[in-house]
Every structure is written in C-alpha cells, then in structure tokens.
Backbone bond lengths (Angstrom), bond angles and torsions (degrees), N, CA, C in turn:
res aa  C-N    CA-C-N  psi(-1)  N-CA   C-N-CA  omega(-1)  CA-C   N-CA-C  phi
1 L - - - 1.488 - - 1.512 109.31 -
2 A 1.230 115.26 148.13 1.545 121.69 177.81 1.529 104.26 -117.10
3 Y 1.418 110.80 122.07 1.453 122.36 178.53 1.526 106.40 -98.00
4 F 1.381 112.30 128.30 1.534 115.44 174.51 1.444 114.25 -97.49
5 G 1.421 112.54 -12.96 1.542 107.96 177.78 1.623 107.31 160.91
6 C 1.303 108.37 160.40 1.530 118.47 173.42 1.386 105.22 -113.76
7 H 1.333 123.27 131.20 1.458 126.25 -173.85 1.495 108.14 -135.03
8 S 1.277 116.12 167.31 1.515 120.12 178.08 1.562 103.00 -147.54
9 L 1.440 111.72 152.52 1.423 121.84 171.74 1.526 105.53 -137.46
10 R 1.352 111.82 147.19 1.487 118.29 171.95 1.376 108.92 -91.33
11 M 1.432 117.74 115.51 1.437 117.86 -174.87 1.700 108.84 -96.58
12 P 1.319 112.84 150.46 1.398 117.56 -174.74 1.595 113.27 -84.29
13 W 1.326 113.19 5.70 1.418 117.68 178.87 1.567 114.67 -75.78
14 R 1.352 112.90 150.15 1.486 117.31 -177.76 1.559 115.01 -57.49
15 Y 0.930 175.89 -82.90 1.347 169.61 147.68 1.526 123.79 -39.65
16 S 1.288 116.91 15.70 1.433 115.43 -173.81 1.531 116.78 -94.83
17 G 1.522 110.83 -38.55 1.454 110.39 -175.45 1.608 112.64 61.48
18 K 1.308 112.18 -134.03 1.438 117.69 -178.87 1.644 110.67 -94.24
19 V 1.246 114.20 132.64 1.474 114.96 177.51 1.530 107.09 -106.04
20 Y 1.373 118.40 133.20 1.399 122.13 -179.80 1.575 106.97 -107.25
21 F 1.237 114.89 140.12 1.600 117.98 171.83 1.609 111.40 -147.33
22 V 1.251 111.36 155.52 1.476 120.58 179.37 1.620 109.89 -108.56
23 V 1.223 114.64 136.90 1.340 122.91 -179.08 1.557 105.99 -105.28
24 M 1.371 124.53 120.12 1.356 125.05 179.87 1.442 113.55 -141.08
25 R 1.316 120.03 161.81 1.482 126.54 -177.99 1.482 103.84 -65.40
26 N 1.430 115.61 155.25 1.475 127.53 178.33 1.571 100.36 -64.92
27 F 1.303 120.95 126.73 1.491 123.84 173.51 1.354 117.20 -92.65
28 V 1.466 123.08 1.20 1.377 125.50 179.10 1.549 108.86 -71.96
29 P 1.270 121.57 129.48 1.462 126.40 -164.63 1.555 104.70 -81.23
30 V 1.228 125.62 -5.90 1.440 129.20 -177.48 1.448 109.62 -101.62
31 Q 1.263 122.34 132.38 1.541 126.05 173.68 1.669 105.54 -79.67
32 P 1.202 118.08 116.72 1.442 121.42 175.76 1.529 107.35 -67.42
33 W 1.411 109.70 143.99 1.492 113.38 179.10 1.526 111.54 -98.77
34 L 1.379 113.98 -11.21 1.485 120.46 175.04 1.440 109.25 -143.02
35 T 1.381 115.60 133.14 1.424 124.30 176.83 1.527 108.05 -119.95
36 F 1.328 113.73 132.54 1.472 118.37 172.71 1.501 113.09 -119.40
37 D 1.305 115.08 154.35 1.528 126.36 172.70 1.526 100.79 -117.22
38 L 1.349 121.95 92.98 1.429 121.62 -176.95 1.549 109.20 -97.45
39 K 1.422 117.29 135.53 1.305 122.49 172.55 1.467 116.67 -114.80
40 G 1.307 115.47 -9.69 1.473 121.68 -175.48 1.507 115.52 75.43
41 A 1.388 113.57 20.68 1.501 120.15 174.20 1.437 108.10 -132.94
42 T 1.290 124.62 161.94 1.396 123.63 169.95 1.401 119.66 -114.29
43 A 1.352 119.43 -0.39 1.534 124.27 178.47 1.498 105.37 -73.01
44 N 1.251 119.74 118.75 1.451 134.01 176.35 1.502 105.76 63.04
45 R 1.240 125.88 40.05 1.288 127.50 -170.66 1.609 113.16 -123.25
46 R 1.337 115.05 40.08 1.409 127.86 -178.29 1.488 116.02 -119.11
47 A 1.265 125.62 113.66 1.466 123.09 -179.19 1.609 106.55 -89.86
48 L 1.251 119.68 -31.85 1.453 125.06 -173.98 1.500 109.44 -130.87
49 T 1.320 120.11 153.65 1.529 118.14 171.61 1.692 103.95 -72.46
50 A 1.210 116.57 157.71 1.512 114.92 164.33 1.341 122.05 -51.24
51 R 1.415 116.36 -40.17 1.466 124.09 175.63 1.679 108.44 -64.64
52 A 1.231 115.75 -46.01 1.421 111.97 -179.61 1.514 110.93 -70.91
53 L 1.126 123.98 -34.03 1.478 121.68 172.89 1.470 114.95 -58.85
54 H 1.373 118.97 -40.30 1.382 121.16 179.52 1.503 112.69 -79.21
55 Q 1.290 114.33 -26.98 1.587 118.29 174.67 1.498 109.32 -69.22
56 I 1.265 119.33 -40.94 1.556 120.68 -176.53 1.531 104.38 -68.78
57 H 1.305 116.63 -47.50 1.441 117.09 178.93 1.525 116.81 -59.36
58 A 1.212 116.92 -42.34 1.538 126.11 172.76 1.474 115.30 -58.91
59 Q 1.350 115.82 -40.71 1.387 123.15 179.88 1.573 112.58 -72.95
60 A 1.397 113.00 -37.90 1.514 114.51 175.34 1.532 111.78 -73.08
61 G 1.341 116.37 -30.86 1.458 119.39 176.27 1.591 113.90 -65.95
62 E 1.406 115.24 -28.85 1.377 119.02 -176.51 1.557 107.52 -79.43
63 A 1.496 115.76 -33.64 1.354 114.52 179.70 1.400 111.31 -87.11
64 G 1.267 121.28 -6.82 1.417 122.52 -179.40 1.511 118.25 80.68
65 A 1.358 112.32 12.12 1.504 118.80 -171.59 1.479 112.78 -104.57
66 A 1.247 124.06 168.88 1.391 127.19 179.71 1.548 109.05 -76.95
67 C 1.273 123.50 153.95 1.554 128.87 -174.19 1.468 102.84 -87.07
68 A 1.292 114.15 151.11 1.402 126.02 175.51 1.545 105.72 -126.44
69 Y 1.385 114.88 85.84 1.471 113.33 -176.44 1.618 108.44 -92.41
70 G 1.350 118.21 -24.24 1.435 113.17 -160.88 1.480 114.82 90.81
71 T 1.216 119.43 -162.78 1.451 118.37 179.23 1.565 108.55 -97.95
72 L 1.314 111.25 123.60 1.481 119.27 -176.97 1.434 109.94 -89.23
73 R 1.447 118.31 171.27 1.402 123.24 -173.02 1.496 105.56 -130.13
74 D 1.379 118.75 -174.07 1.378 126.33 -171.60 1.644 112.37 -57.74
75 W 1.271 117.05 -43.11 1.467 117.08 177.83 1.451 111.07 -60.30
76 E 1.346 123.87 -41.75 1.518 124.53 -178.95 1.511 106.50 -59.76
77 W 1.335 117.55 -42.48 1.467 122.89 -177.89 1.339 111.34 -59.87
78 L 1.300 118.29 -39.98 1.573 125.12 175.86 1.510 105.62 -72.81
79 D 1.330 123.79 -48.06 1.461 121.48 -177.17 1.412 119.47 -55.04
80 I 1.345 114.57 -33.50 1.504 119.26 -179.62 1.509 111.09 -102.17
81 S 1.319 117.26 6.64 1.571 117.93 170.13 1.528 112.55 73.88
82 M 1.295 119.92 27.76 1.453 121.00 -171.73 1.617 101.91 -71.63
83 S 1.359 111.10 155.61 1.387 115.38 175.03 1.688 109.90 -153.81
84 V 1.115 119.70 165.28 1.538 126.23 179.88 1.409 109.05 -128.43
85 E 1.267 121.57 123.82 1.410 127.89 174.61 1.543 109.28 -84.61
86 V 1.470 113.90 123.67 1.436 113.25 179.93 1.591 104.81 -135.27
87 S 1.305 117.52 142.57 1.476 116.71 -170.40 1.645 102.01 -80.63
88 E 1.307 110.95 160.51 1.569 117.52 176.07 1.553 114.33 -50.79
89 G 1.270 111.72 -37.09 1.548 119.40 -174.66 1.466 101.89 -73.91
90 D 1.309 124.96 -51.39 1.434 124.15 178.62 1.601 116.99 -62.83
91 K 1.354 111.24 -26.16 1.462 113.25 172.38 1.475 114.61 -73.76
92 A 1.315 123.92 -37.85 1.440 127.96 169.49 1.467 109.11 -64.83
93 A 1.280 124.11 -45.31 1.533 121.03 -179.50 1.542 109.77 -63.95
94 L 1.290 116.46 -36.49 1.506 119.38 179.55 1.524 112.21 -70.67
95 A 1.284 120.78 -42.47 1.379 132.56 169.77 1.568 108.02 -52.23
96 E 1.290 119.09 -47.47 1.468 118.15 -176.91 1.532 110.70 -70.43
97 M 1.413 118.00 -40.68 1.468 122.28 176.13 1.496 110.09 -61.18
98 V 1.245 125.32 -45.62 1.409 127.51 177.07 1.546 113.87 -59.44
99 A 1.298 116.36 -38.02 1.481 125.02 -178.26 1.525 102.43 -71.97
100 A 1.332 119.54 -42.36 1.597 118.86 -174.03 1.513 105.15 -72.98
101 D 1.320 120.73 -38.84 1.441 120.26 174.99 1.536 119.88 -62.20
102 A 1.353 111.15 -42.18 1.475 121.39 175.16 1.517 109.77 -58.84
103 A 1.273 112.49 -46.88 1.529 118.51 176.88 1.521 112.44 -61.35
104 F 1.286 116.85 -45.17 1.473 118.67 -173.92 1.645 105.74 -72.58
105 L 1.264 120.78 -37.78 1.438 123.86 173.95 1.510 114.94 -61.36
106 A 1.340 118.49 -41.08 1.447 130.93 -179.18 1.523 103.13 -64.90
107 E 1.358 115.89 -49.97 1.533 117.03 -179.79 1.477 113.69 -60.00
108 Q 1.318 115.13 -29.31 1.583 121.50 -178.45 1.487 109.79 -91.39
109 G 1.382 119.05 4.77 1.452 118.00 -176.85 1.518 115.31 63.21
110 A 1.238 114.90 26.16 1.542 118.91 -177.95 1.554 108.90 -124.85
111 L 1.174 121.86 37.03 1.550 120.22 -174.69 1.463 106.35 -70.45
112 D 1.311 118.00 125.16 1.470 121.87 175.10 1.508 113.91 -71.76
113 Y 1.358 119.56 147.00 1.336 126.71 -173.23 1.616 108.49 -63.67
114 S 1.309 109.29 -34.49 1.530 110.10 -174.53 1.555 112.38 -76.26
115 L 1.242 124.61 -8.70 1.399 121.52 173.84 1.437 112.96 -84.05
C-alpha cells in the first residue's frame, strides 16, 4: 500500500473536535474501466452529453482500446443503463446505515443536502 499522508481537520460539529484521516493509493489490483460520482439526483449531474458518451465508446471500440471517460455522473449511469444487484438483506442493512448516518448528521447540524 502507498500512503500519501496523514491529515487532520477541525470539524464544526458538536462532539467531533479534530478528525484525522489517511490518504492512500487505491489498493484494488484491477484498473476500473468506468468511474462514477453518484449523488442520486440528476440536476447538474452530467459530465458528458449522451451523444458524446456514445461517440467516445464507439471510437474506443473501433480502435480496440479502453475508453478514457474520466469520472462520470448520475446521468451517464442512466444513459448506459448501469445497475447494481443487491440482496434484500443487504438492501435492509444499507437502508438502516443510511438512516443512522442521517440521524447522526442531523443531530450534529451537518446534514448533507444529498441525503
């Protein structure tokens, strides 16, 4: 693993004080061919037009090379009909985690707009 640094930020939340975090290189041994920044909303969430997305993909397919899209957003996820398969048990666990996180952030006065 490659560590780039250990940093800290003083957070304005009620019980947080200083938050420490480590920045490190991605340790997954596979190079992803698509990267998304998903927020669960579509307002201002397009990195490429649908036409540009398909043109880049077609050009890469003709050349037999991997596509270099950069980080895509919610609309591109929808444009290429991406999906994630999650079991019913994992869906319930995820919903419980999101509800607990939202409750904590609301209590701290730091609820994110995307929740």
